[in-house]
N, C-alpha and C positions, 0 to 999 in steps of 0.2 A: 577494102584494102588498104591499111595505112601505110604513109610514105613520109620517112625523117630526111633532112638533110644533112650533109656531111658533118657537120658540126654537133648535130643532135645524137650521133650516133655514140659517142662518151664512151661509157664501160661495157656496152652491149659486145658481145660476139660477134666479130663480120666473117661472113660467107661469099665469096667470090664465086659466082657461077659461069665465067668465061671461059672459053677454051685456053688450053695449055699455051699456044702461042700468044695468045693477049696476055695470060699471066705473066710469060716469060718476059713481056714486052716492058711491063708494069706492074706494079699492085702496093695497095696497102698495106701498111707494116702493121704487124699482126693479125693481119687476115687468114682465113682458110680457105685453101683451093677445092673447090667439089665442083667440077663442070657440070651445065645444065644437064648434059645428057647423063650423066651419072647420079643425078638426085634421087631417084626414086630408089636404084640400088645401094644407095648409101646414106638414105634416111635417119638411120641411127646417129651418122654423127652430126647429125645437124642439131645445134643446140637452140631448146627453147629460150625464146626470150631474143634470136640474132635477126640481127641487120642484114639483109641479101643486097648485093650489089654485082652490077655487070659493068657494062661499057659506058652505056645512056640512061638505063634505068628500064628498057623494056624489057629483056629478057628477065630480070629479076623479079618484075612485077609477075610473069608468067609462073615464075617459081616459088612467089609467095603466095599465090592464088593456090596452087597445089599443096603446099606445106598447109595453108592455113586450114583446106578440107582435111587433111591428117590429122588436124587439131593441135598445131602448133601456135605460138603465139610469135608471129614474123612480122618484120616490116619492110619495106621498101627503101633501099636509099635515091632519094629522087635525083635524077642528073649521073647517077652511077660515077665511075671511076674519073670521066672525065669532069665531072663537080668535083669531086675527092682533090684531085691535083689542083685544077683552078683556085680551089679554096686556101691551098698551102698545106694540105693535109700531108703527114708524113708519108712517103714511098718507096718503095723498095724499086730499084731501077728507074725508066723514065717511060711514061704515056707518051706515043705521038699522037 
């Protein structure tokens, strides 16, 4: 599994796999919300080449492993939204 830093996301589509309450508390600008529990049912909505993000990188790593098995070329965002916010990347809302 490949990992990238928030700074390396650049123009990749960004998919946030956190739960609804986490998304509502703050998320990366431009991210698409597909909670981890919905990834299988919404597989067709995950763009090839996407960066997958969660709170700290654990859940997104699991999702990346699944998506790779499905033939998608995706990467995990190391450190998740915590690293995204700490890096000063644009956010909607505030991540606590």
